[in-house]
C-alpha positions as CSV (number, residue, x, y, z in Angstrom):
1,M,109.9,68.1,29.9
2,N,109.6,71.9,29.4
3,R,113.0,73.1,28.4
4,Y,112.6,76.1,30.7
5,L,112.2,74.0,33.8
6,V,115.1,72.6,35.8
7,P,114.5,69.3,37.7
8,V,114.7,69.8,41.5
9,S,117.4,67.2,41.8
10,V,119.6,69.1,39.3
11,L,118.9,72.4,41.0
12,G,119.7,70.9,44.4
13,T,122.9,69.5,43.1
14,A,123.9,72.8,41.6
15,V,123.1,74.8,44.8
16,G,124.8,72.1,46.9
17,G,127.9,72.2,44.7
18,A,128.0,76.0,45.0
19,V,127.7,75.9,48.7
20,L,130.5,73.3,48.9
21,L,132.6,75.5,46.6
22,R,132.0,78.5,48.8
23,D,132.9,76.6,51.9
24,Y,136.1,75.4,50.2
25,V,137.0,78.9,49.2
26,A,136.2,80.1,52.7
27,G,138.7,77.7,54.2
28,G,136.4,75.3,56.0
29,A,135.8,74.7,59.7
30,C,138.3,74.3,62.5
31,P,139.2,70.6,62.5
32,S,140.2,70.5,66.2
33,K,137.7,69.3,68.8
34,A,139.8,70.4,71.7
35,T,138.1,72.0,74.7
36,L,139.1,74.9,76.9
37,Q,137.9,73.8,80.3
38,G,139.7,75.8,83.0
39,K,141.3,78.2,80.5
40,T,140.9,81.9,80.3
41,V,140.5,83.6,76.9
42,I,140.5,87.4,76.2
43,I,139.1,88.5,72.9
44,T,139.2,92.2,71.9
45,G,136.3,93.6,69.8
46,A,134.2,90.6,70.7
47,N,130.7,92.2,70.7
48,T,130.2,91.8,66.9
49,G,131.5,90.1,63.8
50,I,134.4,87.7,63.8
51,G,135.2,88.5,67.4
52,R,131.7,87.6,68.6
53,E,131.7,84.4,66.6
54,T,135.1,83.5,68.0
55,A,133.9,84.1,71.5
56,L,130.8,82.0,70.9
57,E,132.8,79.1,69.5
58,L,135.3,79.2,72.4
59,A,132.6,79.5,75.0
60,R,131.1,76.3,73.5
61,R,134.4,74.7,74.2
62,G,134.1,75.5,77.9
63,G,136.5,78.4,78.2
64,N,136.3,81.3,80.6
65,I,135.7,84.0,78.0
66,I,136.4,87.7,78.5
67,L,134.9,90.0,75.9
68,A,137.0,93.2,75.8
69,C,135.1,96.0,74.0
70,R,134.7,99.8,73.8
71,D,130.8,99.8,73.7
72,M,129.8,98.2,77.0
73,E,126.1,98.1,76.2
74,K,126.8,96.0,73.1
75,C,129.4,94.0,74.9
76,E,127.1,93.1,77.8
77,A,124.3,92.2,75.3
78,A,126.8,89.9,73.4
79,A,127.9,88.3,76.6
80,R,124.3,87.6,77.7
81,E,123.5,86.1,74.3
82,I,126.6,83.9,74.3
83,R,125.9,82.7,77.9
84,G,122.3,81.8,76.8
85,E,123.3,80.0,73.7
86,T,126.1,78.0,75.1
87,L,124.9,77.6,78.7
88,N,128.5,78.6,79.7
89,H,128.1,81.2,82.4
90,R,131.8,82.1,82.4
91,V,131.4,84.7,79.7
92,N,132.0,88.3,80.9
93,A,132.2,91.8,79.4
94,R,135.0,94.2,80.2
95,H,135.6,97.7,79.0
96,L,138.5,98.3,76.7
97,D,139.0,101.2,74.4
98,L,142.1,100.5,72.2
99,A,142.1,104.2,71.1
100,S,143.0,105.2,74.6
101,L,146.3,104.1,76.2
102,K,144.8,105.0,79.6
103,S,142.0,102.5,78.9
104,V,144.4,99.8,77.8
105,R,146.5,100.2,81.0
106,E,143.4,100.2,83.2
107,F,142.0,97.0,81.5
108,A,145.4,95.2,81.8
109,R,145.7,96.3,85.5
110,K,142.3,94.7,86.3
111,I,143.1,91.5,84.4
112,I,146.4,91.1,86.3
113,E,144.7,91.7,89.6
114,E,141.5,89.7,89.1
115,E,142.4,86.8,86.8
116,E,144.6,84.0,88.1
117,K,145.7,83.1,84.6
118,V,145.4,84.1,81.0
119,H,145.9,81.3,78.5
120,V,144.8,82.9,75.2
121,L,144.8,86.5,74.1
122,I,143.1,87.2,70.8
123,N,143.8,90.7,69.4
124,N,140.8,90.8,67.1
125,A,139.5,94.4,67.3
126,A,140.1,96.7,64.3
127,V,139.0,99.7,62.4
128,M,139.2,99.8,58.6
129,R,139.3,102.6,56.0
130,C,138.0,105.2,58.5
131,P,138.4,109.0,57.9
132,H,141.5,110.8,59.1
133,W,140.7,110.4,62.8
134,T,143.2,110.3,65.6
135,T,143.1,108.4,68.9
136,E,142.9,110.0,72.4
137,D,146.7,110.0,72.4
138,G,147.1,111.6,68.9
139,F,147.9,108.5,66.8
140,E,146.4,107.9,63.4
141,M,143.3,105.9,64.2
142,Q,144.0,102.7,62.2
143,L,147.6,102.4,63.4
144,G,146.5,103.3,67.0
145,V,143.8,100.8,67.3
146,N,144.9,98.0,65.0
147,H,148.6,98.0,66.1
148,L,149.6,100.3,69.0
149,G,146.7,99.5,71.3
150,H,147.2,95.8,70.9
151,F,151.0,96.2,71.2
152,L,150.6,97.9,74.6
153,L,147.9,95.5,75.8
154,T,150.0,92.4,74.8
155,N,153.1,93.7,76.5
156,L,151.3,94.6,79.7
157,L,149.9,91.0,79.9
158,L,153.0,89.2,78.9
159,D,154.0,88.3,82.5
160,K,150.5,86.8,83.1
161,L,150.7,84.9,79.9
162,K,154.1,83.5,80.7
163,A,152.9,82.5,84.2
164,S,150.0,80.6,82.5
165,A,152.1,78.8,79.9
166,P,151.5,77.0,77.6
167,S,149.6,80.0,76.3
168,R,148.9,81.6,73.0
169,I,148.6,85.1,71.5
170,I,146.7,85.5,68.2
171,N,146.9,88.7,66.2
172,L,144.3,89.4,63.4
173,S,146.0,90.9,60.4
174,S,144.8,90.9,56.8
175,L,145.8,90.0,53.3
176,A,145.9,93.8,52.9
177,H,149.3,93.8,54.7
178,V,150.9,92.8,51.4
179,A,150.1,96.3,50.1
180,G,151.5,98.0,53.2
181,H,154.7,99.8,53.9
182,I,156.0,101.1,57.2
183,D,156.9,104.7,56.8
184,F,159.0,105.5,59.8
185,D,159.3,109.1,58.8
186,D,155.5,109.6,59.0
187,L,153.8,106.6,60.8
188,N,150.9,108.8,61.9
189,W,150.3,110.6,58.6
190,E,151.2,114.0,59.9
191,K,153.2,115.1,56.8
192,R,151.4,113.4,53.9
193,T,148.0,113.7,52.4
194,Y,146.0,111.0,54.2
195,N,145.3,107.8,52.3
196,T,142.8,105.7,54.2
197,K,143.6,102.5,52.3
198,A,147.3,102.9,52.6
199,A,147.0,103.7,56.3
200,Y,144.9,100.5,56.8
201,C,147.5,98.4,54.9
202,Q,150.3,99.9,57.0
203,S,148.5,99.0,60.2
204,K,148.0,95.4,59.2
205,L,151.6,95.0,58.1
206,A,152.6,96.4,61.5
207,V,150.6,93.5,63.1
208,V,152.5,90.9,61.2
209,L,155.9,92.5,62.0
210,F,154.9,92.8,65.7
211,T,154.0,89.1,65.6
212,R,157.4,88.2,64.1
213,E,159.5,90.2,66.6
214,L,157.4,89.1,69.6
215,S,157.9,85.5,68.6
216,H,161.7,86.0,68.8
217,R,161.4,87.5,72.2
218,L,159.1,84.8,73.5
219,Q,161.4,81.8,72.6
220,G,161.6,79.4,75.5
221,T,158.8,80.9,77.5
222,G,156.0,78.6,76.5
223,V,154.0,81.4,74.9
224,T,153.4,81.4,71.2
225,V,152.2,84.2,68.9
226,N,150.8,83.9,65.4
227,A,149.1,86.3,62.9
228,L,146.3,85.5,60.6
229,H,144.2,86.7,57.7
230,P,140.6,85.5,58.5
231,G,139.3,86.1,55.0
232,V,136.9,88.7,53.8
233,A,133.8,88.6,55.9
234,R,130.5,90.5,55.9
235,T,130.9,92.4,59.2
236,E,130.7,95.9,60.4
237,L,134.4,96.4,59.8
238,G,133.6,97.5,56.2
239,R,131.3,100.2,57.3
240,H,133.6,103.0,56.0
241,T,134.2,101.5,52.6
242,G,130.6,101.9,51.4
243,M,130.8,98.7,49.5
244,H,128.0,96.8,51.3
245,S,125.7,99.8,51.0
246,S,126.3,100.5,47.3
247,A,123.5,99.4,45.1
248,F,125.9,99.0,42.2
249,S,128.2,96.8,44.2
250,S,125.3,94.7,45.5
251,F,123.9,94.2,42.0
252,T,127.2,93.7,40.1
253,L,129.3,92.0,42.7
254,G,126.6,90.2,44.7
255,P,127.2,86.8,43.2
256,I,130.9,87.1,43.7
257,F,130.5,88.3,47.3
258,W,128.2,85.3,48.0
259,L,131.0,83.0,46.8
260,L,134.0,84.7,48.2
261,V,132.8,86.7,51.3
262,K,132.6,84.6,54.4
263,S,130.0,84.7,57.1
264,P,131.5,85.9,60.4
265,Q,131.0,82.3,61.7
266,L,133.3,80.9,59.0
267,A,135.8,83.7,59.3
268,A,136.1,83.0,63.0
269,Q,137.4,79.4,62.3
270,T,141.0,80.6,61.9
271,S,141.1,82.3,65.2
272,T,139.5,79.3,66.8
273,Y,142.0,76.9,65.1
274,L,145.0,78.9,66.3
275,A,143.5,79.1,69.8
276,V,142.8,75.4,70.3
277,A,144.5,73.1,67.8
278,E,146.8,70.6,69.4
279,D,149.0,70.4,66.3
280,L,149.9,74.1,66.7
281,E,151.4,73.7,70.1
282,G,154.9,75.3,69.9
283,V,154.2,76.9,66.5
284,S,155.1,80.6,66.7
285,G,155.9,83.6,64.5
286,K,153.8,82.3,61.6
287,Y,151.2,83.8,59.3
288,F,148.0,81.9,58.5
289,D,145.6,82.5,55.7
290,G,142.5,80.5,56.7
291,L,143.6,77.3,58.2
292,R,146.8,77.2,56.2
293,E,150.2,78.6,57.1
294,K,151.5,80.9,54.3
295,A,154.4,83.2,53.7
296,P,153.5,86.8,54.4
297,A,154.7,89.8,52.3
298,P,158.5,90.2,52.0
299,E,158.5,93.3,54.2
300,A,156.7,91.4,56.9
301,E,159.7,89.0,57.1
302,D,162.3,91.8,57.4
303,D,163.8,91.3,60.9
304,E,165.4,94.8,60.9
305,V,162.1,96.5,60.1
306,A,160.4,94.4,62.8
307,R,163.0,95.4,65.4
308,R,162.8,99.1,64.4
309,L,159.0,99.0,64.5
310,W,159.1,97.4,68.0
311,A,161.4,100.1,69.3
312,E,159.3,102.9,67.8
313,S,156.0,101.4,69.0
314,A,157.4,101.1,72.5
315,R,158.5,104.7,72.5
316,L,155.1,105.9,71.3
317,V,153.1,104.0,73.9
318,G,155.5,104.7,76.8
319,L,157.1,101.3,77.3
320,K,160.7,100.8,78.2
321,V,162.6,100.0,75.0
322,S,164.5,96.7,75.3
């Protein structure tokens, strides 16, 4: 045999093994086969990436799915595609701009008026490493969208979620939270030179701290809340990093990305798992990396920081501090 030729059987084994390794690293598929017949699910940022794949998976399981997005043209298109692919006609698009407290309040008002129940709220939408932008209300964009918008939305829907219990809240954070720090003296980067990476890490740490404090407040209500790191996925979230568009990164890191970077479909498995798994009923206040519960960063487990962040977040978005 020519020493430069590799038998197809060997090549197939090698490729198959690499795919299995990639799937293992990615965390695998949601093991639960539970359905969502008769249950209403809200997913923010569901027109693309992980959010869209989560909506697709939960629509397959029979849920009444509400895609909550800023860009209604893309949101309507995603809803149509999901309805067509799943033959589930209970998939609808609603406008929600998390960079506007007015929009968040309007969305919540309509949900409260029009939906009999809400069983699952998935706070999925995010911005990552964007320039020093501010929201409509003057918040640093990453803190405003990733944390404060979802903080207000969740609080406005709590009574509906409690009335629908057992119900679940799922907050998408990131492994990046381990590098975060909550700077109470300058949450919105008004005094310091802006650092887009540090701002992103702070916003994702805020998500885990919010989850922790909310879980304490929800004890005995039948509503659970958990945070997760979905893994690194090839989505539009990384548009501001420049990594996917860099020729150097593509050539040098391409093989590593192929192994370690998840598809949106695989990255959506954690959100799906937390939304449907029977063995997670009653589990609350936890942090998941893929399908496994893990300890978050030490600051994310600081109850005093969590309480202080809750009070400051409530003040910023105009909620009564309790």
